Z-matrix of the N, CA and C atoms (Angstrom, degrees):
N
C 1 1.432
C 2 1.530 1 108.14
N 3 1.299 2 115.41 1 122.84
C 4 1.464 3 119.09 2 -176.69
C 5 1.530 4 111.38 3 -79.16
N 6 1.326 5 114.15 4 157.14
C 7 1.469 6 119.52 5 175.39
C 8 1.521 7 110.48 6 -61.01
N 9 1.322 8 116.77 7 -36.50
C 10 1.477 9 120.29 8 -179.38
C 11 1.530 10 110.66 9 -65.08
N 12 1.357 11 117.33 10 -42.45
C 13 1.455 12 120.21 11 177.44
C 14 1.515 13 110.66 12 -60.96
N 15 1.313 14 117.44 13 -45.58
C 16 1.465 15 121.05 14 -179.51
C 17 1.522 16 110.58 15 -62.07
N 18 1.320 17 115.76 16 -40.29
C 19 1.482 18 119.76 17 178.86
C 20 1.535 19 110.52 18 -62.52
N 21 1.319 20 116.29 19 -48.13
C 22 1.484 21 120.90 20 -178.65
C 23 1.527 22 110.22 21 -66.03
N 24 1.342 23 116.94 22 -44.80
C 25 1.457 24 120.72 23 -179.50
C 26 1.529 25 111.83 24 -63.89
N 27 1.336 26 116.72 25 -40.37
C 28 1.462 27 120.74 26 177.27
C 29 1.524 28 109.65 27 -60.49
N 30 1.326 29 116.88 28 -44.88
C 31 1.462 30 119.94 29 179.20
C 32 1.524 31 111.69 30 -62.87
N 33 1.332 32 117.13 31 -40.15
C 34 1.467 33 120.65 32 179.77
C 35 1.535 34 109.89 33 -64.26
N 36 1.326 35 117.04 34 -43.08
C 37 1.470 36 119.16 35 178.91
C 38 1.535 37 109.77 36 -65.26
N 39 1.315 38 116.99 37 -41.35
C 40 1.469 39 120.45 38 177.53
C 41 1.530 40 109.78 39 -59.55
N 42 1.331 41 116.55 40 -42.15
C 43 1.475 42 120.19 41 178.08
C 44 1.531 43 111.57 42 -61.94
N 45 1.317 44 116.51 43 -41.76
C 46 1.468 45 120.25 44 179.61
C 47 1.534 46 110.33 45 -66.61
N 48 1.326 47 117.13 46 -42.44
C 49 1.470 48 120.99 47 177.56
C 50 1.535 49 110.58 48 -63.28
N 51 1.341 50 116.38 49 -39.04
C 52 1.466 51 119.62 50 176.70
C 53 1.525 52 111.09 51 -65.45
N 54 1.318 53 116.31 52 -35.91
C 55 1.477 54 120.21 53 176.47
C 56 1.510 55 111.39 54 -62.43
N 57 1.327 56 116.08 55 -44.84
C 58 1.461 57 119.73 56 177.73
C 59 1.519 58 110.29 57 -65.07
N 60 1.328 59 117.26 58 -43.23
C 61 1.455 60 121.33 59 179.38
C 62 1.534 61 110.82 60 -59.04
N 63 1.317 62 116.82 61 -42.19
C 64 1.470 63 120.13 62 178.82
C 65 1.536 64 110.80 63 -61.43
N 66 1.303 65 116.19 64 -40.35
C 67 1.467 66 119.72 65 177.57
C 68 1.530 67 109.80 66 -66.01
N 69 1.327 68 116.08 67 -46.42
C 70 1.467 69 120.28 68 -178.16
C 71 1.533 70 112.11 69 -64.99
N 72 1.326 71 116.76 70 -26.23
C 73 1.478 72 120.25 71 176.20
C 74 1.516 73 112.08 72 -62.78
N 75 1.340 74 117.05 73 -20.68
C 76 1.464 75 120.48 74 178.99
C 77 1.538 76 110.84 75 -97.11
N 78 1.309 77 117.02 76 2.09
C 79 1.468 78 122.24 77 -176.96
C 80 1.524 79 111.28 78 -108.38
N 81 1.311 80 115.59 79 150.78
C 82 1.479 81 120.58 80 174.72
C 83 1.514 82 112.45 81 -134.03
N 84 1.331 83 116.88 82 -8.16
C 85 1.471 84 119.39 83 -175.24
C 86 1.539 85 110.31 84 -156.85
N 87 1.323 86 114.70 85 171.94
C 88 1.466 87 120.98 86 -178.06
C 89 1.523 88 112.64 87 -54.56
N 90 1.337 89 117.64 88 -40.59
C 91 1.452 90 121.57 89 -178.67
C 92 1.529 91 112.00 90 -60.37
N 93 1.321 92 116.29 91 -34.97
C 94 1.467 93 120.43 92 177.49
C 95 1.526 94 111.27 93 -67.00
N 96 1.311 95 115.48 94 -38.67
C 97 1.483 96 120.38 95 177.98
C 98 1.531 97 108.68 96 -66.30
N 99 1.332 98 116.81 97 -40.61
C 100 1.467 99 119.74 98 178.61
C 101 1.540 100 109.89 99 -58.37
N 102 1.313 101 116.85 100 -44.79
C 103 1.479 102 120.54 101 -179.30
C 104 1.536 103 112.10 102 -63.46
N 105 1.312 104 117.48 103 -28.99
C 106 1.476 105 122.57 104 -177.00
C 107 1.521 106 112.70 105 -107.51
N 108 1.318 107 117.77 106 8.93
C 109 1.461 108 121.05 107 -171.41
C 110 1.518 109 113.13 108 -61.03
N 111 1.308 110 118.52 109 -36.18
C 112 1.465 111 120.30 110 -179.55
C 113 1.521 112 111.15 111 -64.06
N 114 1.333 113 117.38 112 -44.39
C 115 1.475 114 121.08 113 179.39
C 116 1.524 115 110.44 114 -66.85
N 117 1.328 116 116.98 115 -42.40
C 118 1.474 117 120.89 116 179.71
C 119 1.525 118 109.14 117 -62.90
N 120 1.328 119 116.67 118 -43.50
C 121 1.472 120 119.88 119 -178.47
C 122 1.515 121 111.92 120 -62.85
N 123 1.329 122 118.37 121 -35.86
C 124 1.448 123 120.54 122 178.27
C 125 1.533 124 111.36 123 -62.27
N 126 1.309 125 116.50 124 -42.86
C 127 1.481 126 120.54 125 175.88
C 128 1.523 127 110.71 126 -63.72
N 129 1.334 128 115.98 127 -45.95
C 130 1.466 129 121.05 128 -176.89
C 131 1.523 130 110.51 129 -63.46
N 132 1.318 131 117.12 130 -38.05
C 133 1.454 132 121.23 131 -179.49
C 134 1.538 133 111.06 132 -60.47
N 135 1.314 134 116.26 133 -40.65
C 136 1.468 135 120.02 134 178.23
C 137 1.519 136 111.52 135 -65.62
N 138 1.328 137 116.62 136 -40.68
C 139 1.471 138 120.98 137 177.86
C 140 1.519 139 109.51 138 -63.02
N 141 1.342 140 115.98 139 -43.54
C 142 1.461 141 121.39 140 -178.75
C 143 1.534 142 110.86 141 -56.30
N 144 1.313 143 116.72 142 -40.16
C 145 1.461 144 119.78 143 -177.91
C 146 1.512 145 114.42 144 -80.52
N 147 1.300 146 116.40 145 -35.92
C 148 1.471 147 121.05 146 -172.09
C 149 1.541 148 113.18 147 -83.72
N 150 1.314 149 117.66 148 -40.55
C 151 1.467 150 121.45 149 -173.32
C 152 1.547 151 112.83 150 -56.67
N 153 1.330 152 119.97 151 -47.67
C 154 1.462 153 118.83 152 179.75
C 155 1.516 154 113.42 153 -64.26
N 156 1.341 155 117.59 154 -30.54
C 157 1.461 156 121.09 155 -179.99
C 158 1.516 157 112.23 156 -66.19
N 159 1.336 158 116.98 157 -21.54
C 160 1.445 159 120.01 158 -179.16
C 161 1.535 160 112.21 159 -108.35
N 162 1.339 161 115.59 160 14.71
C 163 1.458 162 119.99 161 176.39
C 164 1.518 163 115.37 162 85.31
N 165 1.315 164 117.94 163 13.28
C 166 1.473 165 121.66 164 178.56
C 167 1.540 166 108.50 165 -105.39
N 168 1.337 167 115.09 166 61.92
C 169 1.457 168 120.85 167 -178.18
C 170 1.527 169 112.94 168 -58.27
N 171 1.351 170 115.78 169 -35.61
C 172 1.462 171 118.55 170 -179.04
C 173 1.517 172 111.09 171 -62.49
N 174 1.318 173 118.02 172 -40.47
C 175 1.460 174 121.91 173 176.97
C 176 1.526 175 109.91 174 -70.04
N 177 1.308 176 116.74 175 -43.05
C 178 1.463 177 121.32 176 178.99
C 179 1.524 178 112.61 177 -60.95
N 180 1.315 179 117.56 178 -43.06
C 181 1.471 180 120.40 179 179.28
C 182 1.526 181 111.86 180 -64.98
N 183 1.322 182 116.94 181 -43.27
C 184 1.461 183 120.28 182 177.49
C 185 1.525 184 110.32 183 -64.45
N 186 1.335 185 116.29 184 -43.13
C 187 1.470 186 120.58 185 178.96
C 188 1.533 187 110.48 186 -62.59
N 189 1.314 188 117.37 187 -38.05
C 190 1.464 189 120.97 188 179.24
C 191 1.531 190 110.99 189 -61.42
N 192 1.320 191 116.39 190 -44.90
C 193 1.477 192 120.14 191 -179.74
C 194 1.520 193 110.69 192 -68.28
N 195 1.344 194 117.05 193 -43.14
C 196 1.456 195 121.20 194 177.33
C 197 1.532 196 110.89 195 -62.00
N 198 1.339 197 116.50 196 -41.12
C 199 1.468 198 121.13 197 179.23
C 200 1.532 199 110.50 198 -60.43
N 201 1.323 200 116.70 199 -42.03
C 202 1.471 201 120.60 200 178.39
C 203 1.534 202 110.71 201 -62.09
N 204 1.324 203 116.18 202 -43.63
C 205 1.460 204 119.86 203 178.64
C 206 1.513 205 111.39 204 -65.63
N 207 1.314 206 116.95 205 -42.38
C 208 1.468 207 120.18 206 177.87
C 209 1.524 208 111.83 207 -61.76
N 210 1.324 209 117.15 208 -38.02
C 211 1.473 210 119.54 209 176.78
C 212 1.518 211 110.72 210 -63.11
N 213 1.322 212 117.09 211 -36.91
C 214 1.462 213 121.17 212 175.75
C 215 1.530 214 110.68 213 -64.27
N 216 1.315 215 116.70 214 -42.33
C 217 1.457 216 120.94 215 178.56
C 218 1.536 217 110.07 216 -64.35
N 219 1.319 218 117.24 217 -43.94
C 220 1.468 219 121.35 218 177.67
C 221 1.529 220 109.89 219 -56.99
N 222 1.333 221 117.14 220 -37.55
C 223 1.469 222 120.20 221 -178.28
C 224 1.524 223 113.38 222 -83.36
N 225 1.344 224 117.10 223 3.90
C 226 1.459 225 119.79 224 173.66
C 227 1.512 226 116.92 225 112.94
N 228 1.316 227 117.85 226 -4.78
C 229 1.476 228 121.45 227 178.74
C 230 1.524 229 109.65 228 -71.06
N 231 1.340 230 117.30 229 138.57
C 232 1.458 231 121.44 230 175.42
C 233 1.519 232 108.15 231 -104.93
N 234 1.328 233 116.72 232 128.48
C 235 1.451 234 121.87 233 -179.36
C 236 1.534 235 107.67 234 -120.92
N 237 1.310 236 115.23 235 104.60
C 238 1.472 237 120.46 236 -178.68
C 239 1.527 238 110.24 237 -63.70
N 240 1.331 239 115.28 238 133.59
C 241 1.463 240 121.35 239 177.85
C 242 1.514 241 114.51 240 82.87
N 243 1.328 242 117.47 241 7.49
C 244 1.470 243 119.60 242 -175.08
C 245 1.514 244 112.03 243 -68.82
N 246 1.326 245 117.70 244 -34.25
C 247 1.475 246 120.64 245 179.88
C 248 1.529 247 109.81 246 -53.84
N 249 1.312 248 116.09 247 -50.52
C 250 1.475 249 120.33 248 -175.97
C 251 1.517 250 111.63 249 -64.77
N 252 1.311 251 116.83 250 -44.58
C 253 1.473 252 119.07 251 -178.32
C 254 1.533 253 110.37 252 -68.13
N 255 1.336 254 117.55 253 -32.64
C 256 1.459 255 120.22 254 177.85
C 257 1.529 256 110.47 255 -68.80
N 258 1.312 257 117.28 256 -43.55
C 259 1.470 258 120.67 257 178.15
C 260 1.534 259 109.76 258 -60.30
N 261 1.326 260 117.37 259 -45.80
C 262 1.457 261 121.02 260 178.83
C 263 1.531 262 111.10 261 -62.74
N 264 1.306 263 116.68 262 -41.54
C 265 1.481 264 120.39 263 179.42
C 266 1.523 265 111.40 264 -62.54
N 267 1.321 266 116.90 265 -45.54
C 268 1.472 267 120.22 266 -177.72
C 269 1.531 268 110.01 267 -66.17
N 270 1.324 269 116.80 268 -40.07
C 271 1.471 270 120.73 269 177.91
C 272 1.524 271 110.34 270 -59.16
N 273 1.327 272 116.52 271 -46.78
C 274 1.465 273 120.47 272 -178.51
C 275 1.533 274 112.11 273 -71.69
N 276 1.325 275 117.72 274 -37.23
C 277 1.470 276 119.81 275 177.47
C 278 1.527 277 110.55 276 -64.95
N 279 1.334 278 116.31 277 -39.14
C 280 1.472 279 120.16 278 179.70
C 281 1.529 280 109.68 279 -62.56
N 282 1.311 281 117.57 280 -40.84
C 283 1.468 282 120.08 281 177.64
C 284 1.530 283 110.36 282 -67.64
N 285 1.332 284 115.65 283 -41.82
C 286 1.467 285 120.69 284 -174.17
C 287 1.527 286 113.91 285 -69.68
N 288 1.319 287 117.85 286 -20.49
C 289 1.470 288 118.65 287 -177.12
C 290 1.518 289 111.19 288 -65.55
N 291 1.314 290 118.60 289 -31.37
C 292 1.457 291 121.13 290 -178.98
C 293 1.521 292 115.01 291 -116.09
N 294 1.332 293 116.28 292 5.50
C 295 1.468 294 120.64 293 -176.48
C 296 1.503 295 109.44 294 -140.41
N 297 1.324 296 117.62 295 147.04
C 298 1.467 297 119.21 296 171.27
C 299 1.527 298 107.59 297 -65.34
N 300 1.317 299 116.80 298 123.03
C 301 1.464 300 119.57 299 -175.38
C 302 1.514 301 108.65 300 -154.87
N 303 1.307 302 116.50 301 135.38
C 304 1.454 303 123.26 302 -178.57
C 305 1.528 304 109.79 303 -86.53
N 306 1.310 305 116.26 304 113.11
C 307 1.455 306 122.08 305 178.96
C 308 1.528 307 113.54 306 -94.93
N 309 1.337 308 116.47 307 9.34
C 310 1.459 309 118.67 308 -173.91
C 311 1.535 310 113.12 309 -64.56
N 312 1.329 311 117.62 310 -33.46
C 313 1.466 312 119.96 311 179.56
C 314 1.520 313 112.06 312 -64.09
N 315 1.321 314 116.66 313 -51.47
C 316 1.470 315 120.13 314 -179.78
C 317 1.531 316 109.92 315 -69.27
N 318 1.317 317 117.73 316 -34.15
C 319 1.471 318 119.56 317 178.50
C 320 1.530 319 110.65 318 -65.46
N 321 1.323 320 117.28 319 -36.88
C 322 1.471 321 120.65 320 176.64
C 323 1.527 322 110.25 321 -63.19
N 324 1.324 323 116.99 322 -43.89
C 325 1.469 324 120.34 323 178.79
C 326 1.523 325 111.08 324 -59.93
N 327 1.335 326 115.79 325 -45.62
C 328 1.469 327 120.70 326 179.87
C 329 1.526 328 110.47 327 -66.68
N 330 1.332 329 117.06 328 -41.15
C 331 1.463 330 121.23 329 179.78
C 332 1.523 331 111.92 330 -65.01
N 333 1.342 332 116.54 331 -36.39
C 334 1.458 333 120.54 332 177.16
C 335 1.523 334 111.12 333 -61.47
N 336 1.326 335 116.18 334 -41.25
C 337 1.479 336 120.94 335 176.51
C 338 1.524 337 108.98 336 -65.68
N 339 1.317 338 116.04 337 -46.29
C 340 1.474 339 120.51 338 -176.49
C 341 1.523 340 111.37 339 -62.22
N 342 1.335 341 117.33 340 -36.66
C 343 1.476 342 119.68 341 -177.84
C 344 1.526 343 110.85 342 -65.05
N 345 1.302 344 118.06 343 -23.20
C 346 1.475 345 121.31 344 178.30
C 347 1.525 346 111.76 345 -87.81
N 348 1.339 347 117.32 346 -18.56
C 349 1.456 348 120.90 347 -172.10
C 350 1.526 349 112.36 348 -108.81
N 351 1.314 350 116.75 349 -45.10
C 352 1.459 351 121.10 350 -170.14
C 353 1.530 352 109.78 351 -85.95
N 354 1.327 353 113.45 352 133.59
C 355 1.486 354 120.27 353 -179.60
C 356 1.504 355 112.12 354 -61.32
């Protein structure tokens, strides 16, 4: 993996995280996330695919679980408390993209929700 690829991929993930952050800046509750879930999921899907390719498996794994939950929301599933967990996830992913950071705590919280929702 070249330094140039990592640089470009990091910028792309940062752009996707900024896109989600911009959407979340207009949200205050779960219902707002539901209304924007399709747009958020599109950003998350890109992060899910790109992060592992650049060696950021922790971000990719969290994005994969969030992407699955967002797809459920897009299809009509209601997940109580998702707004807060999504905001926390994006905050931590944004920090982790440029810093060594353990996402296992937030990933466990998201996975616990997913285990109750996803088939």
